[in-house]
Structures are given as structure tokens and as C-alpha cells.
One Martini backbone bead per residue (centre of mass of N, CA, C, O) as a GRO file, in nm:
protein
  506
    1MET     BB    1  -0.121  -5.288  -6.770
    2VAL     BB    2  -0.100  -5.101  -6.512
    3GLN     BB    3  -0.184  -5.027  -6.213
    4LEU     BB    4  -0.359  -4.798  -6.074
    5ASN     BB    5  -0.322  -4.516  -5.894
    6ARG     BB    6  -0.539  -4.454  -5.591
    7ARG     BB    7  -0.440  -4.211  -5.485
    8ILE     BB    8  -0.487  -3.919  -5.350
    9PHE     BB    9  -0.491  -3.603  -5.477
   10LEU     BB   10  -0.319  -3.339  -5.309
   11ILE     BB   11  -0.387  -3.037  -5.278
   12GLY     BB   12  -0.088  -2.855  -5.188
   13GLY     BB   13   0.070  -3.121  -5.138
   14LEU     BB   14   0.168  -3.238  -4.818
   15VAL     BB   15  -0.145  -3.366  -4.739
   16ALA     BB   16  -0.239  -3.547  -4.498
   17ALA     BB   17  -0.461  -3.760  -4.307
   18THR     BB   18  -0.400  -3.560  -4.009
   19GLY     BB   19  -0.499  -3.244  -3.995
   20ALA     BB   20  -0.340  -3.073  -4.159
   21THR     BB   21  -0.256  -2.777  -4.286
   22PRO     BB   22  -0.289  -2.645  -4.572
   23ALA     BB   23  -0.115  -2.534  -4.812
   24ARG     BB   24  -0.050  -2.286  -5.007
   25ARG     BB   25  -0.139  -2.208  -5.309
   26MET     BB   26  -0.053  -2.174  -5.635
   27ALA     BB   27  -0.132  -1.930  -5.862
   28ALA     BB   28   0.086  -2.027  -6.044
   29SER     BB   29   0.237  -2.201  -6.269
   30PRO     BB   30   0.504  -2.454  -6.241
   31PHE     BB   31   0.521  -2.523  -6.578
   32THR     BB   32   0.762  -2.336  -6.727
   33LEU     BB   33   0.975  -2.591  -6.830
   34GLY     BB   34   0.818  -2.826  -6.894
   35VAL     BB   35   0.869  -3.136  -7.067
   36ALA     BB   36   0.998  -3.486  -7.050
   37SER     BB   37   1.174  -3.755  -7.217
   38GLY     BB   38   1.343  -4.086  -7.170
   39GLU     BB   39   1.489  -4.383  -7.189
   40PRO     BB   40   1.388  -4.615  -7.364
   41SER     BB   41   1.184  -4.904  -7.351
   42THR     BB   42   0.971  -5.173  -7.393
   43ASP     BB   43   0.799  -5.056  -7.107
   44GLY     BB   44   0.927  -4.749  -7.123
   45PHE     BB   45   1.016  -4.442  -6.935
   46VAL     BB   46   1.115  -4.117  -6.878
   47LEU     BB   47   0.998  -3.857  -6.667
   48TRP     BB   48   0.992  -3.487  -6.684
   49THR     BB   49   1.020  -3.215  -6.440
   50ARG     BB   50   0.993  -2.861  -6.330
   51LEU     BB   51   0.934  -2.655  -6.067
   52ALA     BB   52   0.851  -2.300  -6.160
   53VAL     BB   53   0.733  -1.972  -6.103
   54ALA     BB   54   1.048  -1.840  -6.094
   55PRO     BB   55   1.311  -1.929  -6.282
   56LEU     BB   56   1.508  -1.646  -6.241
   57ASN     BB   57   1.594  -1.683  -5.974
   58GLY     BB   58   1.901  -1.646  -5.814
   59ASP     BB   59   1.879  -1.921  -5.627
   60GLY     BB   60   1.757  -2.162  -5.826
   61LEU     BB   61   1.435  -2.225  -5.704
   62GLY     BB   62   1.185  -2.085  -5.869
   63GLY     BB   63   0.984  -1.967  -5.637
   64MET     BB   64   0.943  -2.185  -5.432
   65PRO     BB   65   0.852  -2.352  -5.185
   66ASN     BB   66   0.983  -2.463  -4.861
   67ARG     BB   67   0.909  -2.757  -5.009
   68ASP     BB   68   0.765  -3.030  -5.083
   69ILE     BB   69   0.600  -3.170  -5.382
   70GLU     BB   70   0.318  -3.306  -5.507
   71VAL     BB   71   0.301  -3.524  -5.801
   72ARG     BB   72   0.119  -3.599  -6.081
   73TRP     BB   73   0.110  -3.877  -6.311
   74GLU     BB   74   0.028  -3.939  -6.668
   75VAL     BB   75  -0.063  -4.222  -6.885
   76SER     BB   76  -0.157  -4.251  -7.238
   77ASP     BB   77  -0.299  -4.363  -7.560
   78ASN     BB   78  -0.458  -4.084  -7.524
   79GLU     BB   79  -0.559  -3.741  -7.515
   80SER     BB   80  -0.789  -3.786  -7.283
   81PHE     BB   81  -0.695  -3.974  -7.044
   82ALA     BB   82  -0.902  -4.222  -7.137
   83PRO     BB   83  -0.754  -4.428  -7.021
   84LEU     BB   84  -0.503  -4.534  -6.812
   85ALA     BB   85  -0.178  -4.683  -6.818
   86ALA     BB   86  -0.049  -4.476  -6.604
   87SER     BB   87   0.020  -4.386  -6.253
   88GLY     BB   88   0.107  -4.124  -6.005
   89THR     BB   89   0.327  -4.029  -5.736
   90VAL     BB   90   0.557  -3.753  -5.660
   91LEU     BB   91   0.840  -3.594  -5.539
   92ALA     BB   92   0.927  -3.257  -5.530
   93ARG     BB   93   1.236  -3.158  -5.433
   94LEU     BB   94   1.406  -2.909  -5.289
   95ALA     BB   95   1.700  -3.039  -5.312
   96GLU     BB   96   1.615  -3.060  -5.650
   97ALA     BB   97   1.450  -2.812  -5.752
   98HIS     BB   98   1.178  -2.962  -5.822
   99THR     BB   99   1.238  -3.228  -5.952
  100VAL     BB  100   1.132  -3.490  -6.195
  101HIS     BB  101   1.159  -3.858  -6.182
  102VAL     BB  102   1.004  -4.105  -6.393
  103GLU     BB  103   0.976  -4.463  -6.399
  104VAL     BB  104   0.822  -4.618  -6.648
  105GLY     BB  105   0.612  -4.913  -6.657
  106GLY     BB  106   0.412  -5.163  -6.824
  107LEU     BB  107   0.421  -5.126  -7.124
  108LYS     BB  108   0.406  -5.123  -7.452
  109ALA     BB  109   0.559  -5.217  -7.722
  110GLY     BB  110   0.587  -4.994  -7.973
  111ALA     BB  111   0.451  -4.728  -7.838
  112LYS     BB  112   0.231  -4.460  -7.799
  113TYR     BB  113   0.236  -4.170  -7.572
  114PHE     BB  114   0.083  -3.980  -7.320
  115TYR     BB  115   0.167  -3.692  -7.104
  116ARG     BB  116   0.140  -3.571  -6.754
  117PHE     BB  117   0.107  -3.311  -6.505
  118LEU     BB  118   0.012  -3.257  -6.149
  119ALA     BB  119  -0.016  -2.942  -5.949
  120ASP     BB  120  -0.190  -2.749  -5.748
  121GLY     BB  121  -0.416  -2.728  -5.995
  122HIS     BB  122  -0.206  -2.795  -6.223
  123GLU     BB  123  -0.121  -2.825  -6.570
  124SER     BB  124   0.073  -2.950  -6.791
  125PRO     BB  125   0.214  -3.002  -7.049
  126ARG     BB  126   0.208  -3.213  -7.327
  127GLY     BB  127   0.341  -3.532  -7.408
  128THR     BB  128   0.547  -3.751  -7.611
  129ALA     BB  129   0.599  -4.115  -7.614
  130GLY     BB  130   0.812  -4.402  -7.674
  131THR     BB  131   0.853  -4.728  -7.711
  132ALA     BB  132   1.033  -4.992  -7.763
  133PRO     BB  133   1.086  -5.242  -7.950
  134SER     BB  134   1.120  -5.611  -7.960
  135GLY     BB  135   1.216  -5.606  -8.260
  136LEU     BB  136   1.255  -5.594  -8.605
  137THR     BB  137   1.206  -5.308  -8.722
  138ALA     BB  138   1.147  -5.105  -9.005
  139LYS     BB  139   1.184  -4.821  -8.832
  140LEU     BB  140   1.401  -4.532  -8.759
  141THR     BB  141   1.382  -4.206  -8.607
  142PHE     BB  142   1.642  -3.946  -8.569
  143ALA     BB  143   1.768  -3.681  -8.386
  144PHE     BB  144   2.062  -3.451  -8.383
  145GLY     BB  145   2.256  -3.253  -8.139
  146SER     BB  146   2.441  -2.939  -8.053
  147CYS     BB  147   2.531  -2.656  -7.928
  148ALA     BB  148   2.350  -2.425  -7.716
  149HIS     BB  149   2.389  -2.099  -7.731
  150TYR     BB  150   2.186  -1.865  -7.605
  151GLU     BB  151   2.318  -1.587  -7.710
  152HIS     BB  152   2.372  -1.698  -8.034
  153GLY     BB  153   2.055  -1.758  -8.054
  154PHE     BB  154   1.787  -1.918  -8.191
  155PHE     BB  155   1.581  -2.224  -8.154
  156HIS     BB  156   1.498  -2.332  -8.452
  157ALA     BB  157   1.605  -2.622  -8.464
  158TYR     BB  158   1.410  -2.733  -8.251
  159ARG     BB  159   1.150  -2.676  -8.404
  160TYR     BB  160   1.208  -2.863  -8.645
  161MET     BB  161   1.256  -3.116  -8.485
  162ALA     BB  162   0.963  -3.133  -8.379
  163GLN     BB  163   0.816  -3.142  -8.661
  164ASP     BB  164   0.932  -3.435  -8.739
  165LYS     BB  165   0.868  -3.656  -8.530
  166PRO     BB  166   1.056  -3.839  -8.383
  167ASP     BB  167   1.147  -4.114  -8.195
  168LEU     BB  168   1.422  -3.957  -8.142
  169VAL     BB  169   1.667  -3.779  -7.930
  170LEU     BB  170   1.997  -3.650  -7.961
  171PHE     BB  171   2.234  -3.527  -7.719
  172LEU     BB  172   2.602  -3.426  -7.760
  173GLY     BB  173   2.641  -3.151  -7.615
  174ASP     BB  174   2.616  -2.839  -7.493
  175TYR     BB  175   2.340  -2.730  -7.358
  176ILE     BB  176   2.529  -2.541  -7.209
  177TYR     BB  177   2.699  -2.243  -7.082
  178GLU     BB  178   2.953  -2.114  -6.853
  179ALA     BB  179   2.996  -1.846  -6.947
  180PRO     BB  180   3.014  -1.532  -6.954
  181TRP     BB  181   2.884  -1.259  -7.058
  182ARG     BB  182   3.006  -1.192  -7.370
  183THR     BB  183   3.289  -1.373  -7.424
  184SER     BB  184   3.206  -1.485  -7.676
  185ALA     BB  185   3.179  -1.519  -7.990
  186GLY     BB  186   2.954  -1.306  -8.107
  187PRO     BB  187   2.640  -1.207  -8.118
  188VAL     BB  188   2.372  -1.047  -7.959
  189PRO     BB  189   2.047  -1.046  -8.087
  190ASN     BB  190   1.910  -1.016  -7.791
  191PRO     BB  191   1.844  -0.915  -7.476
  192SER     BB  192   1.688  -1.191  -7.402
  193ARG     BB  193   1.989  -1.356  -7.444
  194LYS     BB  194   2.105  -1.309  -7.171
  195TYR     BB  195   2.303  -1.420  -6.943
  196LEU     BB  196   2.242  -1.598  -6.635
  197PRO     BB  197   2.461  -1.487  -6.497
  198ARG     BB  198   2.722  -1.277  -6.594
  199LYS     BB  199   2.892  -1.481  -6.485
  200GLU     BB  200   3.064  -1.745  -6.425
  201VAL     BB  201   2.966  -2.055  -6.356
  202THR     BB  202   2.995  -2.249  -6.017
  203THR     BB  203   2.719  -2.295  -5.892
  204LEU     BB  204   2.425  -2.441  -5.840
  205ALA     BB  205   2.245  -2.193  -5.880
  206GLU     BB  206   2.375  -2.108  -6.154
  207TYR     BB  207   2.322  -2.362  -6.317
  208ARG     BB  208   2.015  -2.361  -6.280
  209LEU     BB  209   1.972  -2.093  -6.429
  210ARG     BB  210   2.074  -2.179  -6.706
  211TYR     BB  211   1.868  -2.403  -6.751
  212ALA     BB  212   1.617  -2.227  -6.726
  213GLN     BB  213   1.663  -2.051  -6.968
  214HIS     BB  214   1.646  -2.275  -7.174
  215ARG     BB  215   1.362  -2.410  -7.077
  216MET     BB  216   1.187  -2.153  -7.158
  217ASP     BB  217   1.207  -2.231  -7.441
  218PRO     BB  218   0.971  -2.325  -7.674
  219ASN     BB  219   1.147  -2.498  -7.871
  220LEU     BB  220   1.271  -2.684  -7.660
  221GLN     BB  221   1.006  -2.785  -7.542
  222ALA     BB  222   0.906  -2.918  -7.804
  223ALA     BB  223   1.138  -3.123  -7.838
  224HIS     BB  224   1.091  -3.267  -7.565
  225ALA     BB  225   0.772  -3.336  -7.614
  226THR     BB  226   0.799  -3.531  -7.884
  227ALA     BB  227   1.046  -3.708  -7.750
  228PRO     BB  228   1.281  -3.905  -7.660
  229TRP     BB  229   1.587  -3.869  -7.482
  230LEU     BB  230   1.948  -3.871  -7.542
  231VAL     BB  231   2.209  -3.790  -7.308
  232VAL     BB  232   2.512  -3.592  -7.316
  233PHE     BB  233   2.808  -3.460  -7.226
  234ASP     BB  234   3.058  -3.230  -7.223
  235ASP     BB  235   3.212  -2.936  -7.118
  236HIS     BB  236   3.006  -2.681  -7.067
  237GLU     BB  237   2.854  -2.810  -6.820
  238VAL     BB  238   3.118  -2.709  -6.673
  239GLU     BB  239   3.401  -2.669  -6.856
  240ASN     BB  240   3.634  -2.590  -7.067
  241ASN     BB  241   3.819  -2.870  -7.131
  242TRP     BB  242   3.773  -3.082  -6.940
  243ALA     BB  243   3.955  -3.348  -6.737
  244ALA     BB  244   3.833  -3.508  -6.517
  245GLY     BB  245   4.021  -3.361  -6.252
  246ASP     BB  246   4.068  -3.131  -6.465
  247ARG     BB  247   4.077  -2.834  -6.543
  248GLY     BB  248   4.033  -2.604  -6.777
  249ASP     BB  249   4.003  -2.339  -6.964
  250ASN     BB  250   4.005  -2.049  -6.806
  251SER     BB  251   3.983  -2.103  -6.511
  252PRO     BB  252   3.863  -2.029  -6.230
  253THR     BB  253   3.896  -1.981  -5.930
  254GLY     BB  254   3.886  -2.260  -5.715
  255ASP     BB  255   3.685  -2.534  -5.651
  256PHE     BB  256   3.655  -2.785  -5.875
  257LYS     BB  257   3.497  -3.001  -5.722
  258ALA     BB  258   3.257  -2.820  -5.648
  259ARG     BB  259   3.182  -2.744  -5.934
  260LYS     BB  260   3.139  -3.029  -6.048
  261THR     BB  261   2.920  -3.113  -5.853
  262ALA     BB  262   2.718  -2.894  -5.937
  263ALA     BB  263   2.704  -2.960  -6.243
  264LEU     BB  264   2.605  -3.257  -6.221
  265GLN     BB  265   2.351  -3.201  -6.062
  266ALA     BB  266   2.217  -3.011  -6.272
  267PHE     BB  267   2.214  -3.208  -6.503
  268TYR     BB  268   2.035  -3.423  -6.376
  269GLU     BB  269   1.791  -3.244  -6.302
  270ASN     BB  270   1.755  -3.155  -6.636
  271MET     BB  271   1.732  -3.465  -6.710
  272PRO     BB  272   1.597  -3.768  -6.862
  273LEU     BB  273   1.699  -3.968  -6.617
  274ARG     BB  274   1.802  -4.218  -6.439
  275ALA     BB  275   1.894  -4.321  -6.126
  276ALA     BB  276   2.162  -4.454  -6.237
  277GLN     BB  277   2.263  -4.134  -6.306
  278ARG     BB  278   2.321  -4.043  -6.038
  279PRO     BB  279   2.514  -3.847  -5.865
  280ASN     BB  280   2.848  -3.860  -5.685
  281GLY     BB  281   2.956  -3.583  -5.674
  282THR     BB  282   3.224  -3.606  -5.914
  283ALA     BB  283   3.021  -3.837  -6.017
  284ILE     BB  284   2.882  -3.997  -6.323
  285PRO     BB  285   2.688  -4.263  -6.467
  286LEU     BB  286   2.658  -4.221  -6.813
  287TYR     BB  287   2.725  -4.468  -6.945
  288ARG     BB  288   2.517  -4.638  -7.199
  289ARG     BB  289   2.237  -4.846  -7.308
  290VAL     BB  290   2.013  -4.833  -7.601
  291SER     BB  291   1.736  -5.000  -7.741
  292TRP     BB  292   1.582  -5.073  -8.082
  293GLY     BB  293   1.562  -5.347  -8.079
  294GLY     BB  294   1.707  -5.503  -8.371
  295LEU     BB  295   1.806  -5.231  -8.518
  296ALA     BB  296   1.918  -5.057  -8.257
  297ARG     BB  297   2.219  -4.928  -8.088
  298PHE     BB  298   2.307  -4.724  -7.805
  299HIS     BB  299   2.631  -4.589  -7.726
  300MET     BB  300   2.673  -4.390  -7.454
  301LEU     BB  301   2.926  -4.162  -7.408
  302ASP     BB  302   3.224  -4.066  -7.205
  303THR     BB  303   3.479  -3.800  -7.278
  304ARG     BB  304   3.562  -3.674  -6.969
  305GLN     BB  305   3.597  -3.845  -6.688
  306TYR     BB  306   3.851  -4.058  -6.810
  307ARG     BB  307   4.057  -3.884  -6.923
  308TRP     BB  308   4.332  -3.769  -7.023
  309LYS     BB  309   4.511  -3.516  -7.046
  310GLN     BB  310   4.581  -3.296  -7.258
  311ALA     BB  311   4.795  -3.237  -7.493
  312PRO     BB  312   5.023  -3.074  -7.624
  313ASP     BB  313   5.075  -2.914  -7.890
  314LYS     BB  314   5.237  -3.127  -8.115
  315ASP     BB  315   5.302  -3.366  -7.906
  316CYS     BB  316   5.398  -3.670  -8.002
  317ALA     BB  317   5.500  -3.814  -7.747
  318VAL     BB  318   5.227  -3.789  -7.603
  319ILE     BB  319   5.006  -3.862  -7.811
  320ARG     BB  320   5.164  -4.160  -7.870
  321ASP     BB  321   5.086  -4.279  -7.615
  322PRO     BB  322   4.949  -4.595  -7.557
  323ARG     BB  323   4.807  -4.523  -7.269
  324ARG     BB  324   4.616  -4.339  -7.375
  325THR     BB  325   4.281  -4.211  -7.279
  326LEU     BB  326   3.933  -4.126  -7.329
  327THR     BB  327   3.751  -4.356  -7.164
  328GLY     BB  328   3.885  -4.564  -7.026
  329ASP     BB  329   3.907  -4.890  -6.948
  330ALA     BB  330   3.615  -4.962  -6.860
  331GLN     BB  331   3.462  -4.833  -7.101
  332GLU     BB  332   3.604  -4.981  -7.325
  333LYS     BB  333   3.514  -5.264  -7.241
  334TRP     BB  334   3.212  -5.210  -7.244
  335LEU     BB  335   3.194  -5.144  -7.544
  336LEU     BB  336   3.318  -5.409  -7.663
  337ASP     BB  337   3.119  -5.600  -7.527
  338GLY     BB  338   2.865  -5.481  -7.666
  339LEU     BB  339   2.958  -5.524  -7.961
  340ALA     BB  340   2.986  -5.840  -7.939
  341GLU     BB  341   2.670  -5.900  -7.933
  342ARG     BB  342   2.517  -5.818  -8.188
  343ALA     BB  343   2.199  -5.697  -8.129
  344ALA     BB  344   2.215  -5.515  -8.397
  345ARG     BB  345   2.225  -5.371  -8.703
  346TRP     BB  346   2.287  -5.092  -8.548
  347ASP     BB  347   2.579  -4.913  -8.425
  348PHE     BB  348   2.570  -4.641  -8.200
  349LEU     BB  349   2.797  -4.373  -8.122
  350GLY     BB  350   2.736  -4.153  -7.863
  351GLN     BB  351   2.923  -3.845  -7.887
  352GLN     BB  352   3.147  -3.554  -7.881
  353VAL     BB  353   3.420  -3.605  -8.042
  354PHE     BB  354   3.624  -3.626  -8.289
  355PHE     BB  355   3.711  -3.927  -8.450
  356ALA     BB  356   3.826  -3.864  -8.694
  357GLN     BB  357   4.064  -3.743  -8.876
  358ARG     BB  358   4.222  -3.400  -8.826
  359ASP     BB  359   4.458  -3.267  -9.030
  360ASN     BB  360   4.618  -2.964  -9.086
  361ASP     BB  361   4.880  -3.075  -9.297
  362GLY     BB  362   4.925  -3.392  -9.380
  363LYS     BB  363   5.155  -3.469  -9.159
  364PRO     BB  364   5.265  -3.731  -8.968
  365ALA     BB  365   5.508  -3.577  -8.798
  366THR     BB  366   5.339  -3.326  -8.644
  367CYS     BB  367   5.064  -3.340  -8.485
  368ASP     BB  368   4.832  -3.143  -8.629
  369VAL     BB  369   4.597  -3.139  -8.381
  370SER     BB  370   4.336  -3.209  -8.177
  371SER     BB  371   4.378  -3.282  -7.834
  372ASP     BB  372   4.059  -3.313  -7.754
  373ALA     BB  373   4.038  -3.528  -7.947
  374TRP     BB  374   4.106  -3.838  -8.076
  375ASP     BB  375   4.384  -3.736  -8.189
  376GLY     BB  376   4.498  -3.720  -7.881
  377TYR     BB  377   4.405  -4.058  -7.885
  378PRO     BB  378   4.490  -4.287  -8.106
  379HIS     BB  379   4.502  -4.559  -7.947
  380SER     BB  380   4.214  -4.552  -7.845
  381ARG     BB  381   4.085  -4.557  -8.124
  382ASP     BB  382   4.223  -4.815  -8.234
  383ARG     BB  383   4.100  -5.014  -8.030
  384ILE     BB  384   3.805  -4.973  -8.119
  385VAL     BB  385   3.827  -5.040  -8.417
  386GLN     BB  386   3.956  -5.316  -8.382
  387GLY     BB  387   3.725  -5.423  -8.206
  388TRP     BB  388   3.499  -5.415  -8.429
  389LEU     BB  389   3.649  -5.600  -8.623
  390ASP     BB  390   3.692  -5.850  -8.442
  391ARG     BB  391   3.358  -5.854  -8.387
  392GLN     BB  392   3.195  -5.803  -8.646
  393VAL     BB  393   3.061  -5.538  -8.694
  394ARG     BB  394   2.821  -5.446  -8.910
  395ASN     BB  395   2.730  -5.118  -8.815
  396PRO     BB  396   2.937  -4.866  -8.758
  397VAL     BB  397   2.831  -4.555  -8.589
  398VAL     BB  398   2.927  -4.220  -8.552
  399LEU     BB  399   2.821  -3.969  -8.315
  400THR     BB  400   2.868  -3.606  -8.327
  401GLY     BB  401   2.992  -3.309  -8.187
  402ASP     BB  402   3.131  -2.971  -8.077
  403VAL     BB  403   3.233  -2.809  -8.376
  404HIS     BB  404   2.989  -2.634  -8.526
  405ARG     BB  405   2.983  -2.853  -8.759
  406HIS     BB  406   2.924  -3.014  -9.039
  407TRP     BB  407   3.005  -3.364  -9.086
  408ALA     BB  408   3.159  -3.620  -9.302
  409ALA     BB  409   3.296  -3.960  -9.248
  410ASN     BB  410   3.554  -4.176  -9.294
  411ILE     BB  411   3.665  -4.470  -9.144
  412LYS     BB  412   4.005  -4.547  -9.060
  413GLN     BB  413   4.321  -4.687  -8.986
  414ASP     BB  414   4.460  -4.526  -9.241
  415TYR     BB  415   4.474  -4.190  -9.341
  416PHE     BB  416   4.753  -4.195  -9.533
  417ALA     BB  417   4.613  -4.427  -9.696
  418ALA     BB  418   4.442  -4.431  -9.983
  419ASN     BB  419   4.370  -4.766  -9.978
  420ALA     BB  420   4.233  -4.777  -9.728
  421PRO     BB  421   3.987  -4.902  -9.564
  422VAL     BB  422   3.660  -4.878  -9.484
  423VAL     BB  423   3.518  -4.917  -9.127
  424GLY     BB  424   3.335  -4.650  -9.111
  425THR     BB  425   3.101  -4.400  -8.972
  426GLU     BB  426   3.063  -4.033  -8.964
  427PHE     BB  427   2.843  -3.804  -8.783
  428VAL     BB  428   2.852  -3.451  -8.772
  429VAL     BB  429   2.713  -3.205  -8.578
  430GLY     BB  430   2.610  -2.912  -8.554
  431SER     BB  431   2.480  -2.626  -8.436
  432ILE     BB  432   2.223  -2.461  -8.300
  433THR     BB  433   2.412  -2.168  -8.232
  434SER     BB  434   2.700  -2.192  -8.225
  435PRO     BB  435   2.986  -2.047  -8.334
  436ASN     BB  436   3.139  -2.103  -8.687
  437ASP     BB  437   3.293  -1.944  -8.909
  438GLY     BB  438   3.350  -2.079  -9.183
  439VAL     BB  439   3.565  -2.277  -9.390
  440PRO     BB  440   3.770  -2.489  -9.488
  441SER     BB  441   4.014  -2.534  -9.681
  442ALA     BB  442   4.116  -2.702  -9.956
  443ALA     BB  443   4.380  -2.806  -9.825
  444TYR     BB  444   4.250  -2.941  -9.583
  445LEU     BB  445   4.068  -3.141  -9.744
  446LYS     BB  446   4.302  -3.274  -9.901
  447ALA     BB  447   4.441  -3.386  -9.630
  448ASN     BB  448   4.121  -3.510  -9.584
  449PRO     BB  449   3.957  -3.728  -9.787
  450HIS     BB  450   3.756  -3.861  -9.567
  451LEU     BB  451   3.631  -3.581  -9.579
  452ARG     BB  452   3.309  -3.511  -9.740
  453PHE     BB  453   3.181  -3.286  -9.537
  454VAL     BB  454   3.101  -2.925  -9.497
  455SER     BB  455   2.928  -2.701  -9.255
  456GLN     BB  456   2.860  -2.379  -9.086
  457ARG     BB  457   2.571  -2.413  -9.042
  458ARG     BB  458   2.309  -2.417  -8.865
  459GLY     BB  459   2.167  -2.714  -8.683
  460TYR     BB  460   2.085  -3.052  -8.785
  461ALA     BB  461   2.014  -3.405  -8.764
  462HIS     BB  462   1.894  -3.698  -8.963
  463ILE     BB  463   1.778  -4.040  -8.910
  464THR     BB  464   1.709  -4.329  -9.118
  465ALA     BB  465   1.639  -4.661  -9.016
  466THR     BB  466   1.696  -4.977  -9.163
  467PRO     BB  467   1.780  -5.294  -9.249
  468GLU     BB  468   1.920  -5.181  -9.530
  469ASN     BB  469   1.946  -4.867  -9.426
  470LEU     BB  470   2.077  -4.532  -9.409
  471THR     BB  471   1.958  -4.189  -9.365
  472ALA     BB  472   2.130  -3.877  -9.388
  473LYS     BB  473   2.040  -3.547  -9.270
  474TYR     BB  474   2.136  -3.210  -9.329
  475PHE     BB  475   2.035  -2.938  -9.144
  476THR     BB  476   1.963  -2.595  -9.219
  477ILE     BB  477   1.954  -2.259  -9.125
  478SER     BB  478   1.937  -1.936  -9.228
  479THR     BB  479   1.906  -1.834  -8.915
  480ALA     BB  480   1.981  -1.747  -8.560
  481LEU     BB  481   1.915  -1.412  -8.542
  482GLU     BB  482   1.608  -1.454  -8.584
  483PRO     BB  483   1.313  -1.424  -8.400
  484ASP     BB  484   1.133  -1.483  -8.647
  485PRO     BB  485   1.008  -1.779  -8.766
  486ALA     BB  486   0.889  -1.678  -9.047
  487LYS     BB  487   1.210  -1.595  -9.137
  488VAL     BB  488   1.282  -1.907  -9.108
  489THR     BB  489   1.464  -2.153  -9.276
  490ARG     BB  490   1.492  -2.480  -9.427
  491SER     BB  491   1.764  -2.708  -9.520
  492VAL     BB  492   1.922  -2.941  -9.730
  493ALA     BB  493   2.266  -2.993  -9.746
  494LYS     BB  494   2.273  -3.320  -9.698
  495THR     BB  495   2.285  -3.664  -9.831
  496TYR     BB  496   2.307  -3.996  -9.689
  497THR     BB  497   2.389  -4.344  -9.773
  498VAL     BB  498   2.393  -4.653  -9.585
  499ALA     BB  499   2.469  -4.973  -9.623
  500ASP     BB  500   2.433  -5.275  -9.533
  501GLY     BB  501   2.766  -5.378  -9.475
  502LYS     BB  502   2.865  -5.070  -9.594
  503PRO     BB  503   3.089  -4.870  -9.513
  504GLY     BB  504   3.033  -4.547  -9.573
  505LEU     BB  505   3.013  -4.272  -9.837
  506GLY     BB  506   3.181  -4.337 -10.119
   0.00000   0.00000   0.00000
């Protein structure tokens, strides 16, 4: 147990014992955006909240006073918060829209804790978080999801995710969307789901407003409060299909560097990340590793900041350039060095875009693939697969978002050779709400026999890992367009088991 912080909690913000006049107290609770935890270690985790009495104010500052606010945080192993396992005070700074990131340490390994925040006489909702175990634990459960377009449905998948009470939650990109109101395909099910502002977001205030809209949702708040999250972004947290320093598709005019700086700042402000991930202008050090004892290791990748620009469609000469990289040289080396350590039974690559091949016509000569996915960077993918083979990685598993459909795939080195061995497994999660109606044709699936399952229904996925095997369940919800949760059901669309040391789906 760490020593308790015995500083006096000063109601009303930064009122030091200097005779200063106390600031006026906030009449309404500032904890409208909930609480979150993330980045678990064997002795702690990150705690997050953001103060906002009026979250949808157009200036992105949540209706807060024009000053820093002192916030108390408390962690306990019981719901009564007595005794405390750790506590302290931290400043919610005006310059960061009154967000709070606390890196808690000194806790017991493999333990469950409760946490809360206090500010200006108000108490936050309470959350639960767990520390990672120190050895080869018997079981790990985690949920993962991606692509939560606020306008295109209600966040029922988050509600069910919270009900499962997993040990961890992974979010694999597109937490928000940058697009203007109602420009994407699909209906807006309820006027309350209209994006603000109506224009495409490009400024810090506008990105902050988009995050606030999402974080006001009670189902998302419940999912954040139930377990630590590991998060990475994809493209829509900045703009569609951006690549390194290059703007993406249908980008509005303006300074892309300024837009990217604003987007990365807002992403950091709203995620339970460590100070090591704090952005610096147009860069954020996002790729990192998180271990769950000797059972699992998560290599969280960044497939946006370091990639070469996407190739023109079907341009084999460009696509097959061996110099092309999706990860950048430094991140590729970092990943392979980490895999070489073989520090856990299961190595999970948490990332954004489809890893296994998806060829539209089944003809090797045409390069009819998505140039935004790993298919657009095949030599980059080959180096990583060969790297885990050379390093004798025991159980490589790729976890993917982006494409708004559930998929399950066998990873091979040669996808056009029917007898080529399976060397890894990929689980692609569908969207929380983002639309993608219809399923690929039978001819498409015949051209890609390593793709074993596809479903267009909204939902999320759940994995239970043990030393002997992992079980992956694909959950779908009956509809994302129904506001009444009592009318929305959940189903298991598919279940797969992968045995220790035997890659693939069979």
C-alpha cells in the first residue's frame, strides 16, 4: 500500500492557505463525462476523468471556470473506500480542457480496485480497475471493438461489453468520426444523435466537442468504468485515410499540420493514456506494450503516423515496392524485438487495418486489394510474419478493427497456395455502430479461402485466454437503431478456439 496523501482537499479549486478568496463553487456536478482507467501494470494503472458542467458548449471547454481546478482521486480495494489503497490530488488544467490523467502505482499485482474523483464538493461516478498479474495467471478475459459513429446508432454494444465485466477492453480505432453531420451513408436514428458541430471538425474546440458527445453516452461511460482500456487510433480521429504527413480523402482545405496537432491533442486528452503518450505537435508516441503477467502481451501498434502514402488502386508497381512500410522502420524493429523476447504465452498485435490478404478477384497479377490495408504494403506484412517465424513466436494473434464487419482469418505467407501452412490467426471486430450493410459474395469468399467467417451485424468481440487455448466469441446486436435497450438483444454469431502452439482456425 502506498502512503496516503494527507494534503487537505480544498473545496473550490486552487485555494491555498494564503488568505486568498475562495473561488465560487460549481453548483452542478462537473463529472458529466464519466471516468475511465487504462494501461494496467503489475502495480497500478492510469485513471482518467474530464470536468465539464456544460459538455456541449461550442468552445469545447465544457462550461468550466477559466482556471485550473484541483481534483482529489481515491483508490480502494472495497466499495466503501475505507481504508484507501492510494489517493492524492491533481490539477485539472484549463489548457487541457480540465482533463485528468493520474498514474497510480504501489498497488498489489493481480488485484481489483475501485476508484473515484472528488472536486468542488462533487463526487464522480465510481469505476473499477484491475492490476496485471505478476506470473502465469490461469485466465484473461478481454473485449475489443472499433468504429463507433455517433450518428449511426446507439451504443448498445458498449452496454453489453460492460455487462461482461472483462479484465480489459481494447479499442482499435475510430472512437469518433470527423465528418460533417449526415454526410456518411446510413440513417440518423434519432435527432439526439446529430453530430456537433454540423461541419467537419478541424479545430481543437471542435474535436473536443465530438469527444464530449461520445463520452456523455451512458453505455460508453459504463464500458469505460468497468475495466482498464488499451486504445489506439485509426484514421477518423484525424481525418479519413490520412497517412503520416499526408492529408486523407476528401480533406477540407486548410493547414493539415494544425488540424493533426489539434486532433492528436484531443485524442490524448480524452483517453486513459500515460504521460509517455502525450503528443508533441503533429506527433504522438502511441505504439507501446502492455503485459498481463506471463499469459499475454499486447503490442499496440500505430498504422497511421509512419506509413507511406497509400498506393493508387491496383497499381502493382507501387504496391509491390519492397521499400514500402505501414509501420515505419523504427516501429517494425520495436515490434520484432518485442516478439523476440517471447515473454508471454500469447502475443496479441492490437492494430487497425486488415492484416490478412483480401483479394477482390483472386488473381495474383491484378493487385485488386485495399491499398489502405496491409495488402497495400505486402512486403511490410511479409517482414513481420517472417519475423515472428524466425523468432519462434509461440502464439501470434492479430486483433483488427476498421472494416465495420466481423471477420476471422488464417494468416499465411502465401495466400494463393492452397497447401501453404497457417502461421497465425487474425480476429477482425465489426463496428459498434458504423454502417456496412451486406456481406461479400460467395465468389469473393471462394477467392480468399483463408477468410473463414464474415458478418455485417454491429457488435464487438470477446476473448478468453488461458495457458492452453483461447476462445474468441463474436457478439452481434439485433439493431443499433433502436433507442430502447429493452428491445435490443445480443447473440453469439461465431465462436472459435485456438490451441496453444497451433495457429489458425482449423
